C-alpha positions as CSV (number, residue, x, y, z in Angstrom):
1,M,-21.5,-21.6,25.8
2,G,-18.9,-18.5,26.5
3,M,-18.0,-16.0,24.0
4,T,-14.8,-14.5,22.8
5,I,-14.2,-10.7,22.8
6,A,-15.1,-10.4,19.3
7,E,-18.3,-12.5,19.7
8,K,-19.4,-10.3,22.8
9,I,-18.8,-6.8,20.6
10,I,-21.1,-7.8,18.0
11,A,-23.5,-9.6,20.4
12,A,-24.2,-5.9,22.2
13,A,-24.2,-4.1,19.0
14,A,-26.9,-6.4,17.6
15,G,-28.9,-6.2,21.0
16,V,-28.7,-10.0,21.8
17,D,-27.6,-11.9,24.7
18,S,-25.1,-14.2,22.7
19,V,-23.9,-14.9,19.3
20,K,-21.9,-17.9,17.5
21,P,-19.8,-18.3,14.6
22,G,-21.9,-18.1,11.3
23,D,-25.0,-16.3,12.6
24,I,-25.7,-12.9,10.7
25,Y,-26.8,-10.0,12.7
26,T,-28.0,-6.2,11.9
27,V,-25.6,-4.3,14.1
28,Q,-25.6,-0.8,15.1
29,L,-22.1,1.0,14.4
30,D,-20.2,3.4,16.5
31,H,-18.2,4.9,13.7
32,L,-17.7,5.2,10.4
33,M,-14.1,6.3,8.7
34,S,-13.7,7.0,5.1
35,N,-10.5,8.3,3.5
36,D,-9.5,9.9,0.3
37,G,-9.2,6.6,-1.5
38,T,-13.0,5.9,-2.0
39,T,-15.1,8.3,-0.1
40,H,-15.7,10.3,-3.7
41,L,-17.5,7.1,-4.8
42,T,-19.5,6.9,-1.6
43,V,-20.7,10.6,-2.3
44,D,-21.4,9.9,-5.7
45,M,-23.6,7.1,-5.1
46,Y,-25.2,9.0,-2.1
47,N,-26.1,11.8,-4.5
48,N,-27.2,10.0,-7.4
49,K,-28.5,6.6,-6.4
50,L,-30.5,7.1,-3.4
51,K,-34.2,8.3,-3.8
52,N,-34.1,9.9,-0.2
53,P,-30.6,10.6,0.6
54,H,-30.1,11.3,4.4
55,I,-27.2,10.4,7.0
56,A,-28.6,8.7,10.0
57,D,-26.0,10.4,12.6
58,T,-23.3,12.6,11.5
59,K,-21.7,12.3,14.6
60,K,-20.5,9.0,13.8
61,L,-19.1,9.8,10.6
62,V,-15.3,10.8,10.3
63,F,-13.6,11.5,7.0
64,I,-10.0,11.8,6.7
65,V,-7.8,12.7,3.5
66,D,-4.6,10.9,3.8
67,H,-3.6,8.9,0.8
68,N,-2.9,11.5,-1.5
69,V,-1.4,14.7,0.6
70,P,-1.1,17.2,-0.7
71,S,-3.0,16.5,-3.7
72,D,-0.7,15.1,-6.5
73,S,-3.0,15.9,-9.4
74,P,-5.9,18.1,-10.9
75,K,-8.2,14.6,-10.9
76,T,-7.1,14.2,-7.0
77,A,-7.7,17.5,-6.4
78,A,-11.4,17.2,-7.6
79,S,-12.1,13.9,-5.4
80,Q,-10.8,15.4,-2.3
81,K,-12.7,18.7,-3.2
82,K,-15.8,16.6,-3.2
83,M,-15.0,15.1,-0.1
84,R,-14.1,18.5,1.7
85,D,-17.4,19.9,0.3
86,F,-19.5,16.9,1.3
87,A,-18.2,16.9,4.7
88,R,-18.6,20.5,5.5
89,E,-22.4,20.5,4.1
90,N,-23.2,17.7,6.3
91,N,-21.3,18.6,9.5
92,I,-19.0,15.5,9.1
93,D,-15.3,15.5,11.1
94,F,-13.3,16.2,8.6
95,W,-9.4,15.5,8.9
96,E,-6.9,16.7,6.4
97,G,-3.1,17.0,6.7
98,K,-3.3,15.7,10.0
99,G,-2.0,11.8,9.5
100,V,-2.9,8.3,8.2
101,C,-6.6,7.5,8.8
102,H,-5.9,4.9,11.4
103,Q,-3.5,6.6,13.5
104,I,-6.1,9.4,13.7
105,M,-8.8,7.0,14.5
106,I,-6.8,5.5,17.4
107,E,-5.6,9.0,19.0
108,N,-9.2,10.5,18.9
109,Y,-11.9,8.2,18.4
110,V,-11.5,4.6,19.3
111,R,-12.9,3.2,22.4
112,P,-12.6,-0.5,24.1
113,G,-16.2,-2.5,22.8
114,Q,-17.0,-0.3,20.0
115,L,-18.0,-1.6,16.5
116,I,-16.3,0.5,13.7
117,F,-16.5,-0.1,9.9
118,G,-13.7,1.7,8.0
119,A,-13.4,2.2,4.1
120,D,-10.0,0.8,4.3
121,S,-8.8,-2.6,4.9
122,H,-6.5,-1.8,7.8
123,T,-9.2,-0.8,10.0
124,C,-8.3,-3.9,11.9
125,S,-5.7,-1.8,13.6
126,Y,-8.6,-0.5,16.4
127,G,-8.5,-4.3,17.9
128,A,-5.2,-2.9,19.8
129,L,-7.8,-0.9,22.0
130,G,-9.9,-3.4,22.6
131,A,-12.6,-2.4,19.4
132,F,-14.0,-4.7,16.4
133,G,-12.7,-2.7,13.6
134,T,-13.3,-3.9,10.0
135,G,-13.1,-2.9,6.6
136,V,-15.8,-2.5,4.3
137,G,-16.3,-1.2,0.5
138,C,-17.9,2.0,-0.3
139,T,-21.1,0.6,-1.0
140,D,-21.6,-1.3,2.8
141,F,-20.2,2.1,3.8
142,L,-22.9,4.0,2.3
143,Y,-25.8,1.8,3.8
144,G,-23.9,2.1,7.2
145,M,-23.8,6.0,6.7
146,V,-27.6,6.0,5.7
147,T,-29.1,3.8,8.1
148,G,-26.3,3.6,11.1
149,T,-26.5,-0.2,10.8
150,S,-24.9,-2.9,8.6
151,W,-24.9,-6.7,8.7
152,V,-22.0,-8.9,10.2
153,M,-21.4,-12.7,9.8
154,V,-20.0,-13.4,13.2
155,P,-16.5,-14.8,12.6
156,E,-14.9,-17.8,14.0
157,T,-11.9,-16.5,16.5
158,V,-8.5,-17.9,16.4
159,K,-6.4,-17.5,19.7
160,F,-2.9,-16.6,19.8
161,N,-1.5,-17.2,22.7
162,L,1.9,-15.0,23.1
163,T,4.4,-16.0,25.8
164,G,7.7,-14.4,27.0
165,K,8.8,-11.3,25.9
166,L,10.6,-9.9,22.6
167,P,14.3,-9.6,22.9
168,E,16.3,-6.2,22.5
169,G,16.2,-5.3,18.8
170,V,13.4,-7.6,17.8
171,Y,10.0,-5.7,17.4
172,A,6.4,-6.3,16.8
173,R,6.6,-6.0,13.3
174,D,8.8,-8.9,13.1
175,L,6.3,-10.6,15.3
176,I,3.4,-10.0,13.0
177,L,5.2,-10.9,9.9
178,T,6.7,-14.2,11.7
179,I,3.1,-15.2,12.2
180,I,1.9,-14.3,9.0
181,G,4.7,-16.3,7.4
182,E,3.9,-19.6,9.7
183,I,0.1,-19.5,9.3
184,G,0.0,-18.0,5.7
185,A,-1.5,-14.7,3.9
186,N,-5.0,-16.9,4.0
187,G,-4.3,-18.6,7.3
188,C,-7.2,-16.8,9.2
189,N,-9.5,-15.9,6.4
190,Y,-12.7,-14.0,7.7
191,Q,-11.7,-15.1,11.1
192,A,-10.9,-12.9,14.4
193,M,-7.3,-13.1,15.3
194,E,-7.0,-12.6,19.1
195,F,-3.9,-11.6,20.8
196,T,-3.7,-13.2,24.5
197,G,-1.4,-14.5,27.2
198,E,1.4,-13.1,29.2
199,G,3.6,-12.0,26.4
200,A,0.7,-9.8,24.9
201,K,0.8,-8.0,28.1
202,T,4.2,-6.8,27.7
203,L,3.5,-5.3,24.6
204,S,2.8,-1.5,24.2
205,I,-0.3,0.2,22.4
206,S,2.1,0.8,19.1
207,D,3.0,-3.0,19.4
208,R,-0.4,-3.9,19.7
209,M,-1.5,-1.7,16.5
210,A,1.3,-3.4,14.5
211,L,0.0,-6.6,15.0
212,C,-3.9,-5.7,14.6
213,N,-3.0,-3.6,11.7
214,M,-1.4,-6.7,9.6
215,A,-4.1,-9.1,10.9
216,V,-5.8,-8.4,7.5
217,E,-2.7,-9.6,5.8
218,A,-3.6,-13.3,7.1
219,G,-6.9,-12.8,5.7
220,A,-8.6,-11.9,9.0
221,K,-11.6,-10.0,9.6
222,T,-10.1,-8.0,12.5
223,G,-7.6,-8.6,15.0
224,I,-8.0,-7.6,18.7
225,F,-6.6,-7.5,22.2
226,E,-8.1,-7.5,25.5
227,A,-8.1,-3.6,26.8
228,D,-5.9,-4.2,30.1
229,D,-4.6,-1.6,31.9
230,K,-2.4,-0.2,29.3
231,A,-5.1,0.5,26.9
232,L,-7.1,2.1,29.8
233,E,-4.3,4.2,30.3
234,Y,-4.3,5.1,27.0
235,L,-7.7,6.2,26.8
236,K,-7.4,8.4,29.6
237,E,-4.3,10.1,28.4
238,H,-6.0,10.8,25.4
239,G,-9.6,11.7,27.2
240,R,-11.9,9.2,26.6
241,E,-13.6,6.3,28.4
242,P,-14.1,3.0,27.2
243,K,-17.6,1.9,25.8
244,A,-17.2,-1.5,27.7
245,V,-14.4,-3.8,28.6
246,Y,-14.7,-7.4,27.3
247,H,-12.8,-10.7,28.2
248,S,-12.9,-13.6,26.5
249,D,-15.0,-16.5,28.7
250,P,-13.0,-19.4,29.9
251,D,-14.9,-21.6,28.0
252,A,-15.1,-19.7,24.7
253,V,-14.5,-21.8,21.6
254,Y,-11.7,-21.2,19.2
255,A,-11.5,-22.2,15.8
256,R,-7.5,-23.1,16.3
257,E,-5.0,-21.9,19.1
258,Y,-1.5,-21.0,18.3
259,T,1.1,-20.0,20.7
260,F,4.1,-17.8,20.1
261,D,7.1,-17.5,22.3
262,L,8.1,-13.9,21.9
263,S,11.8,-14.7,23.1
264,K,12.5,-16.6,20.1
265,V,11.4,-14.4,17.7
266,R,14.2,-12.7,15.4
267,P,14.4,-10.0,12.8
268,V,12.5,-11.1,9.5
269,V,11.9,-9.8,6.1
270,A,9.2,-10.4,3.8
271,K,10.3,-10.9,0.3
272,P,8.6,-10.1,-2.9
273,D,5.8,-10.2,-3.8
274,F,3.7,-11.9,-0.9
275,V,3.5,-10.7,2.6
276,D,3.9,-14.5,3.9
277,N,7.1,-14.9,1.8
278,V,9.0,-14.6,5.4
279,V,12.5,-15.5,5.8
280,P,15.2,-14.7,8.6
281,A,16.7,-11.1,7.8
282,E,19.8,-12.2,7.4
283,E,18.9,-14.3,4.0
284,T,18.2,-11.2,2.6
285,C,21.1,-9.0,3.9
286,G,23.3,-7.9,0.6
287,I,20.5,-7.1,-1.8
288,K,21.0,-4.1,-3.5
289,I,18.2,-1.2,-2.5
290,N,16.8,2.2,-4.3
291,E,14.9,3.1,-1.5
292,A,13.9,2.8,2.0
293,F,10.7,3.8,3.7
294,L,10.0,4.2,7.6
295,G,6.5,5.2,8.1
296,S,2.8,4.0,7.4
297,C,-0.2,3.0,9.8
298,N,2.0,0.3,10.5
299,N,5.5,1.6,11.7
300,G,5.1,5.3,11.5
301,R,4.4,5.9,15.3
302,I,7.2,7.7,17.7
303,E,8.4,4.4,18.9
304,D,9.6,3.3,15.4
305,L,10.8,6.6,14.8
306,R,12.9,6.4,18.1
307,V,14.1,3.1,16.8
308,G,15.2,4.5,13.2
309,A,16.8,7.4,14.8
310,E,18.8,5.4,17.2
311,V,20.1,3.3,14.3
312,I,21.3,6.2,12.2
313,K,22.3,8.9,14.6
314,G,26.0,9.9,13.6
315,K,25.7,8.1,10.4
316,K,24.6,8.7,6.8
317,V,22.1,7.4,4.1
318,A,23.9,5.6,1.5
319,E,24.8,7.4,-1.7
320,G,22.0,6.9,-4.5
321,V,19.6,5.5,-1.8
322,R,16.6,7.3,-1.0
323,F,15.4,7.3,2.5
324,L,12.0,8.5,3.3
325,V,10.7,9.1,7.1
326,V,6.9,9.6,7.4
327,P,5.4,10.3,10.8
328,A,2.0,8.6,10.9
329,S,0.1,11.8,12.3
330,Q,0.9,15.3,13.1
331,T,0.9,14.5,16.9
332,I,3.9,12.1,16.3
333,Y,5.7,14.6,14.0
334,R,5.9,17.2,16.8
335,Q,6.9,14.8,19.3
336,A,9.7,13.8,17.3
337,L,10.5,17.5,16.6
338,K,10.6,17.7,20.3
339,E,12.9,15.0,20.9
340,G,15.2,15.9,18.2
341,L,14.5,12.8,15.9
342,I,13.7,14.6,12.9
343,D,17.1,16.5,13.1
344,I,19.0,13.2,13.5
345,F,17.1,12.2,10.4
346,M,17.8,15.0,8.3
347,E,21.4,15.6,9.1
348,A,22.0,12.0,8.0
349,G,20.4,12.8,4.6
350,A,16.7,11.2,5.2
351,I,13.9,13.0,3.3
352,V,11.2,13.8,6.0
353,M,7.7,14.0,4.6
354,N,4.2,15.3,6.0
355,P,2.1,12.7,7.9
356,N,0.2,10.7,5.1
357,C,0.2,7.1,3.8
358,S,3.2,8.1,1.5
359,V,5.2,5.2,-0.1
360,C,3.2,2.3,1.6
361,W,0.5,2.5,-1.4
362,G,2.9,3.8,-4.3
363,S,0.7,6.7,-5.8
364,C,1.8,10.0,-4.4
365,Q,5.4,9.8,-2.5
366,G,8.5,8.0,-3.2
367,V,6.9,6.1,-6.3
368,I,9.9,3.5,-7.3
369,G,10.9,3.0,-11.0
370,E,11.4,0.2,-13.4
371,N,13.3,-2.7,-11.4
372,E,14.0,-0.5,-8.4
373,V,14.1,-2.2,-4.9
374,L,12.4,-0.8,-1.9
375,I,12.7,-1.8,1.5
376,S,9.6,-0.7,3.4
377,T,7.7,-0.7,6.9
378,G,4.4,-0.5,4.9
379,T,1.8,-3.0,5.0
380,R,2.2,-4.6,1.6
381,N,4.5,-6.1,-1.1
382,F,2.3,-7.1,-3.6
383,K,3.7,-6.8,-7.4
384,G,3.2,-3.2,-8.3
385,R,2.4,-2.0,-5.0
386,A,4.8,1.0,-4.7
387,G,5.3,1.8,-8.2
388,H,6.3,0.1,-11.3
389,P,5.3,-3.9,-11.9
390,S,8.7,-4.6,-12.4
391,S,9.9,-3.2,-8.8
392,K,10.3,-5.2,-6.0
393,V,9.3,-4.3,-2.4
394,Y,10.7,-6.0,0.8
395,L,8.9,-5.6,4.3
396,G,10.9,-5.3,7.5
397,S,11.1,-3.5,10.9
398,A,12.1,0.2,11.6
399,A,15.4,-1.1,12.7
400,T,16.0,-3.4,9.6
401,V,14.8,-0.6,7.0
402,T,17.1,2.1,8.7
403,A,19.8,-0.1,8.8
404,S,19.2,-1.0,5.1
405,A,19.1,2.9,4.1
406,I,22.5,3.2,5.7
407,A,24.3,0.0,4.1
408,G,22.5,0.8,0.8
409,E,21.6,-2.8,0.6
410,I,19.4,-5.2,3.0
411,A,21.1,-5.0,6.5
412,T,20.0,-5.6,10.0
413,A,20.9,-3.1,12.8
414,D,23.3,-5.2,14.4
415,R,25.7,-5.2,11.3
416,I,25.8,-1.5,11.2
């Protein structure tokens, strides 16, 4: 029986010839990434709960401060100092102020064929480069840190056959929200979402990140693309080689298959308070907003900033609206500066922030108040996600978010 890409990566990590869904294996991990959301908890357990504390391979570890940057309180400062000191004492790669953890990992570490654990649910982003990335809690992270291994139950794979090409003014963000809206927030629980087909080949690495990043919002264990010429060219540009390039076998078994014609996708918005509460964007037009957010590990790349800048150039942010623009990494920020995008946003009245998670998780920048409304390119819109429990979060593309910032109400770019 053939295997899918996800199954082949697990088989290689387990040192066996083949695996099937439901099997449980001990696997070797290629990287372990942790951010300032939970690393201090891992460090506490390492120091206080282990009889023989040690790290299996410090070269596999990556610590990234990205959730509260710069520190917003003495409590945050203490937890980040704990993380910073531990990394220095143990020669762990440490990044601070450089960007959102998943963008940093894609730019600097991820290679096709790798199995990567991250102490963050959106670690599934790494499938954009043909790697198996998945999120774990800090206890599982600690085990991996100490042993270099972990256990994995092989997930079933669900095939998403993509055909056609996205129309102008429609983005990968619209596509993944459309998919989640159709299959539901529990549509792929503990399954791998494999994106394939001729339509998949038309998508950029940034597009693929947008899809894989939100696989977890459909309950998935990971999202993954085959590492094709685009992925290999991206690796080459970033000075890396693949660990292995896997293709799903013709006789691989899938739990289900879906087909999405990209040419039929239209701008959409996810309404509060669930990511799968997806409607055509025009159904939400006219809803007054207090804040708009362009950024996050899902939509803070240079392509997204270009889209936003094109929409807002020569226009102004509506009075009474805060528009936060947050590049996903320092590399992206500097590229945006070079292209003049930052000037365009600032001339329009946007607030341009340093690279970090920012508004997306509602704990350090742009926190919204009682009954306020946010439209966001962030990853989630649960109750209280970005601030007060009574606030509302709508999710849309970079174009829709920027258009809404200009209009002062939810709007699509074609109406601006």
